[in-house]
N, CA, C and O atoms as a CHARMM CRD file, in Angstrom:
* protein
*
  336
    1    1 VAL  N      0.74100  -0.87500  -0.21800 PROA 1      0.00000
    2    1 VAL  CA    -0.26200   0.29400  -0.29700 PROA 1      0.00000
    3    1 VAL  C      0.77700   1.60900   0.58900 PROA 1      0.00000
    4    1 VAL  O      0.19600   2.61700   0.99100 PROA 1      0.00000
    5    2 ASN  N      2.15100   1.46500   0.79100 PROA 2      0.00000
    6    2 ASN  CA     2.46200   2.50000   0.72600 PROA 2      0.00000
    7    2 ASN  C      2.97500   2.54900  -0.64900 PROA 2      0.00000
    8    2 ASN  O      2.47100   3.29200  -1.49100 PROA 2      0.00000
    9    3 ALA  N      4.08500   1.68300  -0.92100 PROA 3      0.00000
   10    3 ALA  CA     4.43700   2.09900  -2.54600 PROA 3      0.00000
   11    3 ALA  C      3.62500   2.07500  -3.73200 PROA 3      0.00000
   12    3 ALA  O      4.10500   2.03900  -4.86500 PROA 3      0.00000
   13    4 PHE  N      2.54400   2.09100  -3.50500 PROA 4      0.00000
   14    4 PHE  CA     1.46000   2.30500  -4.45800 PROA 4      0.00000
   15    4 PHE  C      1.16200   3.93500  -4.14700 PROA 4      0.00000
   16    4 PHE  O      1.21400   4.77600  -5.04500 PROA 4      0.00000
   17    5 GLU  N      0.80000   4.30300  -2.56700 PROA 5      0.00000
   18    5 GLU  CA     0.23800   5.82300  -2.44900 PROA 5      0.00000
   19    5 GLU  C      1.50800   6.35100  -2.71000 PROA 5      0.00000
   20    5 GLU  O      1.33500   7.57000  -2.70300 PROA 5      0.00000
   21    6 GLN  N      2.82300   6.09000  -2.96100 PROA 6      0.00000
   22    6 GLN  CA     3.98000   7.04700  -3.31900 PROA 6      0.00000
   23    6 GLN  C      4.30200   7.24600  -4.78400 PROA 6      0.00000
   24    6 GLN  O      5.03800   8.07900  -5.31100 PROA 6      0.00000
   25    7 THR  N      3.37600   6.01700  -5.45500 PROA 7      0.00000
   26    7 THR  CA     4.01200   5.95000  -6.76200 PROA 7      0.00000
   27    7 THR  C      2.66000   6.63400  -7.27500 PROA 7      0.00000
   28    7 THR  O      2.73800   6.87700  -8.47900 PROA 7      0.00000
   29    8 PHE  N      1.51100   6.99200  -6.73300 PROA 8      0.00000
   30    8 PHE  CA     0.28600   7.34700  -7.71300 PROA 8      0.00000
   31    8 PHE  C     -0.14900   8.36500  -6.91000 PROA 8      0.00000
   32    8 PHE  O     -0.73500   9.35500  -7.34800 PROA 8      0.00000
   33    9 GLN  N      0.21300   8.09400  -5.27500 PROA 9      0.00000
   34    9 GLN  CA    -0.60500   9.92200  -5.01200 PROA 9      0.00000
   35    9 GLN  C     -1.98300   9.53500  -4.74000 PROA 9      0.00000
   36    9 GLN  O     -2.93600  10.28700  -4.53700 PROA 9      0.00000
   37   10 MET  N     -1.95500   7.94000  -4.76700 PROA 10     0.00000
   38   10 MET  CA    -3.32400   8.05100  -4.13200 PROA 10     0.00000
   39   10 MET  C     -3.70500   6.44000  -3.04000 PROA 10     0.00000
   40   10 MET  O     -2.76000   5.69700  -2.77400 PROA 10     0.00000
   41   11 THR  N     -5.16500   6.09500  -2.51500 PROA 11     0.00000
   42   11 THR  CA    -5.07900   5.18900  -1.74900 PROA 11     0.00000
   43   11 THR  C     -5.37200   4.09300  -2.39400 PROA 11     0.00000
   44   11 THR  O     -6.50900   4.27500  -2.82900 PROA 11     0.00000
   45   12 PRO  N     -4.88900   2.74000  -2.80400 PROA 12     0.00000
   46   12 PRO  CA    -5.25500   1.57700  -3.72400 PROA 12     0.00000
   47   12 PRO  C     -6.84100   1.27100  -3.29300 PROA 12     0.00000
   48   12 PRO  O     -7.11600   0.94500  -2.13900 PROA 12     0.00000
   49   13 GLY  N     -7.94400   1.42000  -4.42100 PROA 13     0.00000
   50   13 GLY  CA    -9.29300   0.37000  -3.94300 PROA 13     0.00000
   51   13 GLY  C     -9.06100  -0.51000  -4.51600 PROA 13     0.00000
   52   13 GLY  O     -7.96800  -0.80100  -5.00300 PROA 13     0.00000
   53   14 SER  N    -10.34500  -1.27900  -4.58300 PROA 14     0.00000
   54   14 SER  CA   -11.03900  -2.66000  -4.94700 PROA 14     0.00000
   55   14 SER  C    -10.03100  -2.97500  -6.29100 PROA 14     0.00000
   56   14 SER  O     -9.01500  -3.66600  -6.23100 PROA 14     0.00000
   57   15 ILE  N    -10.52900  -2.33700  -7.45300 PROA 15     0.00000
   58   15 ILE  CA    -9.60700  -2.87800  -8.60600 PROA 15     0.00000
   59   15 ILE  C     -7.90700  -3.13200  -8.45600 PROA 15     0.00000
   60   15 ILE  O     -7.32200  -4.03100  -9.06000 PROA 15     0.00000
   61   16 GLU  N     -7.32400  -2.28100  -7.64500 PROA 16     0.00000
   62   16 GLU  CA    -6.16300  -1.95000  -7.76600 PROA 16     0.00000
   63   16 GLU  C     -6.11700  -3.90200  -6.72200 PROA 16     0.00000
   64   16 GLU  O     -5.91800  -5.08000  -7.01900 PROA 16     0.00000
   65   17 ALA  N     -6.35100  -3.31700  -5.84400 PROA 17     0.00000
   66   17 ALA  CA    -6.16700  -4.98300  -4.94200 PROA 17     0.00000
   67   17 ALA  C     -6.53800  -6.32600  -5.59900 PROA 17     0.00000
   68   17 ALA  O     -5.92000  -7.37000  -5.38700 PROA 17     0.00000
   69   18 MET  N     -7.78600  -6.18800  -6.55400 PROA 18     0.00000
   70   18 MET  CA    -7.78600  -7.26400  -7.28900 PROA 18     0.00000
   71   18 MET  C     -6.85800  -7.36300  -8.38100 PROA 18     0.00000
   72   18 MET  O     -6.58000  -8.55700  -8.49200 PROA 18     0.00000
   73   19 ALA  N     -6.12000  -6.54700  -9.41500 PROA 19     0.00000
   74   19 ALA  CA    -5.15200  -6.44100  -9.98000 PROA 19     0.00000
   75   19 ALA  C     -3.61000  -7.06800  -9.38900 PROA 19     0.00000
   76   19 ALA  O     -2.97600  -7.99500  -9.89300 PROA 19     0.00000
   77   20 TYR  N     -3.30300  -6.39800  -8.38400 PROA 20     0.00000
   78   20 TYR  CA    -2.60000  -7.03300  -7.12500 PROA 20     0.00000
   79   20 TYR  C     -2.23700  -8.68000  -7.02200 PROA 20     0.00000
   80   20 TYR  O     -1.27200  -9.44300  -7.00200 PROA 20     0.00000
   81   21 ASP  N     -3.88500  -8.67300  -6.96600 PROA 21     0.00000
   82   21 ASP  CA    -3.69900 -10.54500  -6.20400 PROA 21     0.00000
   83   21 ASP  C     -3.93100 -11.00000  -7.78200 PROA 21     0.00000
   84   21 ASP  O     -3.13600 -11.92600  -7.93900 PROA 21     0.00000
   85   22 THR  N     -4.24400 -10.90600  -8.32400 PROA 22     0.00000
   86   22 THR  CA    -4.08400 -11.48200 -10.14200 PROA 22     0.00000
   87   22 THR  C     -2.50100 -11.76200 -10.67500 PROA 22     0.00000
   88   22 THR  O     -2.04300 -12.71500 -11.30500 PROA 22     0.00000
   89   23 ALA  N     -1.77400 -10.37500 -10.09200 PROA 23     0.00000
   90   23 ALA  CA    -0.13800 -10.41200 -10.52300 PROA 23     0.00000
   91   23 ALA  C      0.09600 -11.62400  -9.81400 PROA 23     0.00000
   92   23 ALA  O      0.50200 -12.69100 -10.27500 PROA 23     0.00000
   93   24 ARG  N     -0.25800 -11.29100  -8.44300 PROA 24     0.00000
   94   24 ARG  CA     0.61900 -12.08800  -7.69100 PROA 24     0.00000
   95   24 ARG  C      0.59500 -14.14500  -7.81000 PROA 24     0.00000
   96   24 ARG  O      1.39100 -15.05700  -7.58700 PROA 24     0.00000
   97   25 ILE  N     -0.92200 -13.99100  -8.32300 PROA 25     0.00000
   98   25 ILE  CA    -1.25100 -15.33300  -8.29300 PROA 25     0.00000
   99   25 ILE  C     -0.65200 -15.68200  -9.36300 PROA 25     0.00000
  100   25 ILE  O     -0.11300 -16.78700  -9.30100 PROA 25     0.00000
  101   26 LEU  N     -0.52000 -14.88100 -10.73700 PROA 26     0.00000
  102   26 LEU  CA     0.19400 -15.49300 -11.59600 PROA 26     0.00000
  103   26 LEU  C      1.78000 -15.77700 -11.94200 PROA 26     0.00000
  104   26 LEU  O      2.45400 -16.42400 -12.74500 PROA 26     0.00000
  105   27 SER  N      1.94000 -14.92600 -10.88100 PROA 27     0.00000
  106   27 SER  CA     3.70000 -15.10300 -10.67200 PROA 27     0.00000
  107   27 SER  C      4.24600 -15.95000 -10.27600 PROA 27     0.00000
  108   27 SER  O      5.30600 -16.50700 -10.56300 PROA 27     0.00000
  109   28 ASP  N      3.12100 -16.15100  -9.20500 PROA 28     0.00000
  110   28 ASP  CA     3.34100 -17.43400  -7.93300 PROA 28     0.00000
  111   28 ASP  C      3.47700 -18.82800  -9.03500 PROA 28     0.00000
  112   28 ASP  O      4.49400 -19.52100  -9.06900 PROA 28     0.00000
  113   29 VAL  N      2.02000 -19.12700 -10.07500 PROA 29     0.00000
  114   29 VAL  CA     1.76600 -20.05700 -10.68600 PROA 29     0.00000
  115   29 VAL  C      3.14600 -20.11900 -11.99300 PROA 29     0.00000
  116   29 VAL  O      3.91100 -21.04800 -12.25300 PROA 29     0.00000
  117   30 ALA  N      3.07200 -19.15800 -12.42200 PROA 30     0.00000
  118   30 ALA  CA     4.27000 -19.35800 -13.70200 PROA 30     0.00000
  119   30 ALA  C      6.04000 -19.34800 -13.17500 PROA 30     0.00000
  120   30 ALA  O      6.89500 -19.80500 -13.93300 PROA 30     0.00000
  121   31 SER  N      6.38800 -18.79800 -11.87300 PROA 31     0.00000
  122   31 SER  CA     7.44400 -20.03200 -11.68000 PROA 31     0.00000
  123   31 SER  C      7.94800 -21.16000 -11.27700 PROA 31     0.00000
  124   31 SER  O      9.06000 -21.62900 -11.03300 PROA 31     0.00000
  125   32 ARG  N      6.66100 -21.53700 -11.26700 PROA 32     0.00000
  126   32 ARG  CA     7.01300 -23.21700 -10.60700 PROA 32     0.00000
  127   32 ARG  C      7.48600 -23.72300 -11.66800 PROA 32     0.00000
  128   32 ARG  O      7.24400 -23.48300 -12.85100 PROA 32     0.00000
  129   33 PRO  N      8.51800 -24.79100 -10.93100 PROA 33     0.00000
  130   33 PRO  CA     8.97900 -25.64200 -12.18700 PROA 33     0.00000
  131   33 PRO  C      7.90700 -26.80800 -13.02200 PROA 33     0.00000
  132   33 PRO  O      7.03100 -27.48800 -12.48800 PROA 33     0.00000
  133   34 GLY  N      8.23500 -26.78700 -14.25600 PROA 34     0.00000
  134   34 GLY  CA     7.37300 -27.48200 -14.99700 PROA 34     0.00000
  135   34 GLY  C      6.51000 -26.46600 -15.87000 PROA 34     0.00000
  136   34 GLY  O      6.18700 -26.78000 -17.01600 PROA 34     0.00000
  137   35 VAL  N      6.12900 -25.20000 -15.29600 PROA 35     0.00000
  138   35 VAL  CA     4.75900 -24.33600 -16.07900 PROA 35     0.00000
  139   35 VAL  C      5.41100 -23.68900 -17.21800 PROA 35     0.00000
  140   35 VAL  O      6.14800 -22.70300 -17.24400 PROA 35     0.00000
  141   36 ARG  N      4.92400 -24.56100 -18.29500 PROA 36     0.00000
  142   36 ARG  CA     5.63700 -23.66100 -19.44800 PROA 36     0.00000
  143   36 ARG  C      4.72100 -22.95900 -20.41200 PROA 36     0.00000
  144   36 ARG  O      4.81600 -21.92400 -21.07100 PROA 36     0.00000
  145   37 PHE  N      3.43600 -24.25300 -20.20400 PROA 37     0.00000
  146   37 PHE  CA     2.49700 -23.26400 -21.46200 PROA 37     0.00000
  147   37 PHE  C      1.34500 -23.00900 -20.93600 PROA 37     0.00000
  148   37 PHE  O      1.40600 -23.22600 -19.72600 PROA 37     0.00000
  149   38 ARG  N     -0.19500 -22.47200 -21.42800 PROA 38     0.00000
  150   38 ARG  CA    -1.02900 -21.86500 -20.83300 PROA 38     0.00000
  151   38 ARG  C     -1.59600 -23.44300 -20.28100 PROA 38     0.00000
  152   38 ARG  O     -1.73100 -23.38200 -19.05900 PROA 38     0.00000
  153   39 SER  N     -1.88000 -24.50900 -20.69700 PROA 39     0.00000
  154   39 SER  CA    -2.21900 -25.64400 -20.13600 PROA 39     0.00000
  155   39 SER  C     -1.75100 -25.86600 -18.50600 PROA 39     0.00000
  156   39 SER  O     -2.21600 -26.46700 -17.53700 PROA 39     0.00000
  157   40 ASP  N     -0.68500 -25.11500 -18.75400 PROA 40     0.00000
  158   40 ASP  CA     0.21400 -25.80300 -17.44800 PROA 40     0.00000
  159   40 ASP  C     -0.22600 -24.74200 -16.34700 PROA 40     0.00000
  160   40 ASP  O     -0.35900 -24.77900 -15.12400 PROA 40     0.00000
  161   41 VAL  N     -0.38600 -23.81400 -17.30100 PROA 41     0.00000
  162   41 VAL  CA    -1.03700 -22.52200 -15.84100 PROA 41     0.00000
  163   41 VAL  C     -2.27600 -23.30500 -15.39800 PROA 41     0.00000
  164   41 VAL  O     -2.38100 -23.88800 -14.32000 PROA 41     0.00000
  165   42 THR  N     -3.00300 -23.25900 -16.15600 PROA 42     0.00000
  166   42 THR  CA    -4.44600 -23.89900 -15.82400 PROA 42     0.00000
  167   42 THR  C     -4.11000 -25.08700 -14.92000 PROA 42     0.00000
  168   42 THR  O     -4.63300 -25.20600 -13.81200 PROA 42     0.00000
  169   43 ALA  N     -3.10000 -26.09300 -15.48500 PROA 43     0.00000
  170   43 ALA  CA    -3.57000 -27.08400 -14.27300 PROA 43     0.00000
  171   43 ALA  C     -3.32200 -26.95900 -13.02900 PROA 43     0.00000
  172   43 ALA  O     -3.90200 -27.56100 -12.12500 PROA 43     0.00000
  173   44 ALA  N     -2.21900 -25.96600 -12.89000 PROA 44     0.00000
  174   44 ALA  CA    -1.66600 -25.59600 -11.66800 PROA 44     0.00000
  175   44 ALA  C     -2.25200 -24.71000 -10.90400 PROA 44     0.00000
  176   44 ALA  O     -1.91300 -24.76200  -9.72100 PROA 44     0.00000
  177   45 LEU  N     -3.46300 -23.45700 -11.35900 PROA 45     0.00000
  178   45 LEU  CA    -4.22300 -23.35800 -10.90100 PROA 45     0.00000
  179   45 LEU  C     -5.31500 -24.50500 -10.37100 PROA 45     0.00000
  180   45 LEU  O     -5.86300 -24.45900  -9.27000 PROA 45     0.00000
  181   46 HSD  N     -5.44200 -25.15400 -10.99900 PROA 46     0.00000
  182   46 HSD  CA    -6.30700 -26.22200 -10.67200 PROA 46     0.00000
  183   46 HSD  C     -6.05000 -26.90100  -9.31700 PROA 46     0.00000
  184   46 HSD  O     -6.84400 -26.91400  -8.37600 PROA 46     0.00000
  185   47 ALA  N     -5.11700 -27.32900  -9.34100 PROA 47     0.00000
  186   47 ALA  CA    -4.40600 -28.31600  -8.13900 PROA 47     0.00000
  187   47 ALA  C     -4.33500 -27.45300  -6.96800 PROA 47     0.00000
  188   47 ALA  O     -4.23200 -27.94900  -5.84600 PROA 47     0.00000
  189   48 SER  N     -4.37900 -26.30600  -7.13700 PROA 48     0.00000
  190   48 SER  CA    -3.29800 -25.27700  -6.05200 PROA 48     0.00000
  191   48 SER  C     -4.71800 -25.15900  -4.96100 PROA 48     0.00000
  192   48 SER  O     -5.90200 -25.19300  -5.29800 PROA 48     0.00000
  193   49 GLU  N     -4.25200 -25.03800  -3.82900 PROA 49     0.00000
  194   49 GLU  CA    -5.16100 -25.13800  -2.76100 PROA 49     0.00000
  195   49 GLU  C     -5.97000 -23.78100  -2.07400 PROA 49     0.00000
  196   49 GLU  O     -6.91500 -23.58800  -1.30900 PROA 49     0.00000
  197   50 GLY  N     -4.98700 -22.98300  -2.84300 PROA 50     0.00000
  198   50 GLY  CA    -5.59100 -21.42300  -3.14900 PROA 50     0.00000
  199   50 GLY  C     -4.45800 -20.65600  -2.66100 PROA 50     0.00000
  200   50 GLY  O     -3.37600 -21.10400  -2.28000 PROA 50     0.00000
  201   51 PHE  N     -4.94400 -19.11300  -2.73300 PROA 51     0.00000
  202   51 PHE  CA    -4.14700 -18.38100  -2.54500 PROA 51     0.00000
  203   51 PHE  C     -4.43400 -17.06600  -1.54400 PROA 51     0.00000
  204   51 PHE  O     -5.32100 -16.34200  -1.99500 PROA 51     0.00000
  205   52 PRO  N     -3.79000 -16.56400  -0.12100 PROA 52     0.00000
  206   52 PRO  CA    -3.91500 -15.74700  -0.04500 PROA 52     0.00000
  207   52 PRO  C     -3.84800 -14.29000  -0.65100 PROA 52     0.00000
  208   52 PRO  O     -2.99000 -13.89800  -1.44200 PROA 52     0.00000
  209   53 GLY  N     -4.93400 -13.53400  -0.12900 PROA 53     0.00000
  210   53 GLY  CA    -4.01100 -12.24600  -0.83800 PROA 53     0.00000
  211   53 GLY  C     -4.80300 -10.75200  -0.48800 PROA 53     0.00000
  212   53 GLY  O     -5.61700 -10.83000   0.43200 PROA 53     0.00000
  213   54 ALA  N     -4.70700  -9.94500  -0.87400 PROA 54     0.00000
  214   54 ALA  CA    -5.47200  -8.61200  -0.60400 PROA 54     0.00000
  215   54 ALA  C     -6.83600  -8.50300  -0.30300 PROA 54     0.00000
  216   54 ALA  O     -7.32600  -7.96500   0.68900 PROA 54     0.00000
  217   55 THR  N     -7.46100  -9.09800  -1.30600 PROA 55     0.00000
  218   55 THR  CA    -8.65900  -8.95200  -1.28300 PROA 55     0.00000
  219   55 THR  C     -9.74200 -10.03800  -0.77900 PROA 55     0.00000
  220   55 THR  O    -10.96500 -10.07300  -0.90900 PROA 55     0.00000
  221   56 GLY  N     -8.52700 -11.19600   0.04900 PROA 56     0.00000
  222   56 GLY  CA    -9.29200 -12.76800   0.67300 PROA 56     0.00000
  223   56 GLY  C     -8.59600 -13.59300   0.20700 PROA 56     0.00000
  224   56 GLY  O     -7.55700 -13.19300  -0.31900 PROA 56     0.00000
  225   57 PHE  N     -8.84100 -14.83000   0.21400 PROA 57     0.00000
  226   57 PHE  CA    -8.61900 -16.20600  -0.46300 PROA 57     0.00000
  227   57 PHE  C     -9.16400 -16.21500  -1.53300 PROA 57     0.00000
  228   57 PHE  O    -10.18900 -15.53600  -1.60500 PROA 57     0.00000
  229   58 THR  N     -8.66800 -17.04800  -2.90800 PROA 58     0.00000
  230   58 THR  CA    -9.04800 -17.28200  -4.08500 PROA 58     0.00000
  231   58 THR  C     -8.64500 -18.88000  -4.32200 PROA 58     0.00000
  232   58 THR  O     -7.53900 -19.38900  -4.14000 PROA 58     0.00000
  233   59 ARG  N     -9.46400 -19.30700  -4.63000 PROA 59     0.00000
  234   59 ARG  CA    -8.99400 -20.43000  -5.33100 PROA 59     0.00000
  235   59 ARG  C     -9.94900 -20.89900  -6.58300 PROA 59     0.00000
  236   59 ARG  O    -11.05100 -20.40500  -6.81800 PROA 59     0.00000
  237   60 PHE  N     -9.38600 -21.83800  -7.26600 PROA 60     0.00000
  238   60 PHE  CA   -10.32800 -22.18300  -8.79800 PROA 60     0.00000
  239   60 PHE  C    -10.63800 -22.90600  -8.74600 PROA 60     0.00000
  240   60 PHE  O     -9.73400 -23.61700  -8.30800 PROA 60     0.00000
  241   61 LEU  N    -11.78200 -23.67200  -8.95300 PROA 61     0.00000
  242   61 LEU  CA   -12.81000 -24.45700  -9.33700 PROA 61     0.00000
  243   61 LEU  C    -12.17700 -25.37400 -10.45400 PROA 61     0.00000
  244   61 LEU  O    -11.37500 -24.91600 -11.26700 PROA 61     0.00000
  245   62 PRO  N    -12.53700 -26.55900 -10.45200 PROA 62     0.00000
  246   62 PRO  CA   -12.15800 -27.69900 -11.42200 PROA 62     0.00000
  247   62 PRO  C    -12.68600 -26.88400 -12.88800 PROA 62     0.00000
  248   62 PRO  O    -11.87600 -26.77000 -13.80800 PROA 62     0.00000
  249   63 ASN  N    -14.31100 -26.24800 -13.04900 PROA 63     0.00000
  250   63 ASN  CA   -14.73700 -25.50900 -14.10000 PROA 63     0.00000
  251   63 ASN  C    -14.06100 -24.27600 -14.81100 PROA 63     0.00000
  252   63 ASN  O    -14.31700 -23.81000 -15.92200 PROA 63     0.00000
  253   64 GLY  N    -13.09600 -23.85400 -13.84500 PROA 64     0.00000
  254   64 GLY  CA   -11.76100 -22.48600 -14.12200 PROA 64     0.00000
  255   64 GLY  C    -12.66200 -21.36400 -13.52500 PROA 64     0.00000
  256   64 GLY  O    -12.29200 -20.23200 -13.83500 PROA 64     0.00000
  257   65 GLU  N    -13.76200 -21.44000 -12.73700 PROA 65     0.00000
  258   65 GLU  CA   -14.49900 -20.34200 -12.00400 PROA 65     0.00000
  259   65 GLU  C    -13.49900 -20.06400 -10.65300 PROA 65     0.00000
  260   65 GLU  O    -12.92200 -20.88800  -9.94400 PROA 65     0.00000
  261   66 CYS  N    -13.51700 -18.87900 -10.59200 PROA 66     0.00000
  262   66 CYS  CA   -12.87700 -18.25800  -8.86000 PROA 66     0.00000
  263   66 CYS  C    -13.64700 -18.29100  -8.19200 PROA 66     0.00000
  264   66 CYS  O    -14.76900 -17.81900  -8.37400 PROA 66     0.00000
  265   67 GLU  N    -13.12000 -19.05500  -6.90500 PROA 67     0.00000
  266   67 GLU  CA   -14.02200 -18.70600  -5.51300 PROA 67     0.00000
  267   67 GLU  C    -13.66800 -17.92800  -4.75500 PROA 67     0.00000
  268   67 GLU  O    -12.49600 -17.95100  -4.37900 PROA 67     0.00000
  269   68 LYS  N    -14.50100 -17.05000  -4.31400 PROA 68     0.00000
  270   68 LYS  CA   -14.09500 -16.03900  -3.39100 PROA 68     0.00000
  271   68 LYS  C    -15.08600 -15.53100  -2.36600 PROA 68     0.00000
  272   68 LYS  O    -16.27200 -15.79800  -2.55600 PROA 68     0.00000
  273   69 GLU  N    -14.72700 -14.81100  -1.27700 PROA 69     0.00000
  274   69 GLU  CA   -15.78500 -14.67000  -0.15500 PROA 69     0.00000
  275   69 GLU  C    -16.28500 -13.71400  -0.69200 PROA 69     0.00000
  276   69 GLU  O    -15.47900 -12.84100  -1.01600 PROA 69     0.00000
  277   70 LEU  N    -17.63700 -13.47700  -0.98700 PROA 70     0.00000
  278   70 LEU  CA   -18.43200 -12.49800  -1.50700 PROA 70     0.00000
  279   70 LEU  C    -18.20000 -10.93600  -0.31200 PROA 70     0.00000
  280   70 LEU  O    -17.95900 -11.04800   0.88900 PROA 70     0.00000
  281   71 ARG  N    -18.33400  -9.78200  -0.95500 PROA 71     0.00000
  282   71 ARG  CA   -18.02700  -8.78700  -0.22300 PROA 71     0.00000
  283   71 ARG  C    -19.35500  -7.39000  -1.34800 PROA 71     0.00000
  284   71 ARG  O    -19.81300  -7.60700  -2.47000 PROA 71     0.00000
  285   72 ILE  N    -19.48900  -6.66400  -0.85000 PROA 72     0.00000
  286   72 ILE  CA   -21.01200  -5.74400  -1.02500 PROA 72     0.00000
  287   72 ILE  C    -20.14600  -4.59800  -0.96800 PROA 72     0.00000
  288   72 ILE  O    -19.94600  -3.97800   0.07700 PROA 72     0.00000
  289   73 LEU  N    -19.53300  -4.25300  -2.28100 PROA 73     0.00000
  290   73 LEU  CA   -20.01900  -2.62500  -2.26700 PROA 73     0.00000
  291   73 LEU  C    -20.60800  -1.81600  -2.05600 PROA 73     0.00000
  292   73 LEU  O    -21.72500  -2.19100  -1.69900 PROA 73     0.00000
  293   74 GLU  N    -20.44000  -0.21000  -2.07400 PROA 74     0.00000
  294   74 GLU  CA   -21.55000   0.51600  -2.34800 PROA 74     0.00000
  295   74 GLU  C    -20.67500   1.75100  -3.04200 PROA 74     0.00000
  296   74 GLU  O    -19.69300   1.96600  -2.33300 PROA 74     0.00000
  297   75 VAL  N    -20.69800   2.28300  -3.74200 PROA 75     0.00000
  298   75 VAL  CA   -20.35500   3.43100  -4.34900 PROA 75     0.00000
  299   75 VAL  C    -20.58600   5.01900  -3.55200 PROA 75     0.00000
  300   75 VAL  O    -21.68300   5.57200  -3.46900 PROA 75     0.00000
  301   76 ARG  N    -19.33700   5.55600  -3.02900 PROA 76     0.00000
  302   76 ARG  CA   -19.76300   6.92000  -1.86100 PROA 76     0.00000
  303   76 ARG  C    -19.14800   7.55900  -3.10200 PROA 76     0.00000
  304   76 ARG  O    -18.68200   6.78900  -3.94200 PROA 76     0.00000
  305   77 GLY  N    -19.09900   8.67500  -3.28800 PROA 77     0.00000
  306   77 GLY  CA   -18.47700   9.92900  -4.36100 PROA 77     0.00000
  307   77 GLY  C    -17.81100   8.74200  -5.44100 PROA 77     0.00000
  308   77 GLY  O    -18.54300   7.89000  -5.94500 PROA 77     0.00000
  309   78 LYS  N    -16.39700   8.80200  -5.71200 PROA 78     0.00000
  310   78 LYS  CA   -15.67800   8.47200  -7.02800 PROA 78     0.00000
  311   78 LYS  C    -15.15000   7.03500  -6.05800 PROA 78     0.00000
  312   78 LYS  O    -14.04400   6.61200  -6.39500 PROA 78     0.00000
  313   79 ARG  N    -15.60800   6.53100  -5.29700 PROA 79     0.00000
  314   79 ARG  CA   -14.79100   5.73900  -4.32500 PROA 79     0.00000
  315   79 ARG  C    -16.01300   4.32600  -4.42100 PROA 79     0.00000
  316   79 ARG  O    -17.22000   4.53000  -4.55600 PROA 79     0.00000
  317   80 PHE  N    -15.39400   2.93100  -4.32000 PROA 80     0.00000
  318   80 PHE  CA   -16.07700   1.64100  -3.66700 PROA 80     0.00000
  319   80 PHE  C    -15.49900   1.62700  -2.57200 PROA 80     0.00000
  320   80 PHE  O    -14.28800   1.63700  -2.34700 PROA 80     0.00000
  321   81 VAL  N    -16.63700   1.59300  -1.63700 PROA 81     0.00000
  322   81 VAL  CA   -16.44700   1.19700  -0.08300 PROA 81     0.00000
  323   81 VAL  C    -17.20400  -0.00600   0.74800 PROA 81     0.00000
  324   81 VAL  O    -18.42600   0.03700   0.89100 PROA 81     0.00000
  325   82 GLU  N    -16.44100  -1.04500   1.27000 PROA 82     0.00000
  326   82 GLU  CA   -16.70400  -2.28200   1.12400 PROA 82     0.00000
  327   82 GLU  C    -17.86100  -2.03900   2.38600 PROA 82     0.00000
  328   82 GLU  O    -17.48000  -1.36000   3.33900 PROA 82     0.00000
  329   83 LEU  N    -19.59100  -2.71000   2.40800 PROA 83     0.00000
  330   83 LEU  CA   -19.94200  -2.64300   3.90900 PROA 83     0.00000
  331   83 LEU  C    -19.67200  -3.78300   4.52200 PROA 83     0.00000
  332   83 LEU  O    -19.30100  -4.74300   3.84700 PROA 83     0.00000
  333   84 LYS  N    -19.78300  -3.86300   5.63300 PROA 84     0.00000
  334   84 LYS  CA   -19.41300  -4.44900   6.78800 PROA 84     0.00000
  335   84 LYS  C    -20.84900  -5.49200   6.87400 PROA 84     0.00000
  336   84 LYS  O    -20.99100  -6.27200   7.81500 PROA 84     0.00000
């Protein structure tokens, strides 16, 4: 968060957090031994127990869908705010 704020002079929101988690997941999977092709990435995502991240825990189901904790957001001004 600090590095993001210093770089962009703003606090990261939900979209930035999801992009961060996506990049970390792909980096983790792509750096594994034996992952060379798109099919290897898919297999590694399905075989994984899941990934902890800024937006919570993410797991990929055999049908390719992503399983995440549901969060309800509200638009306040120009920002998304998570409702508790």
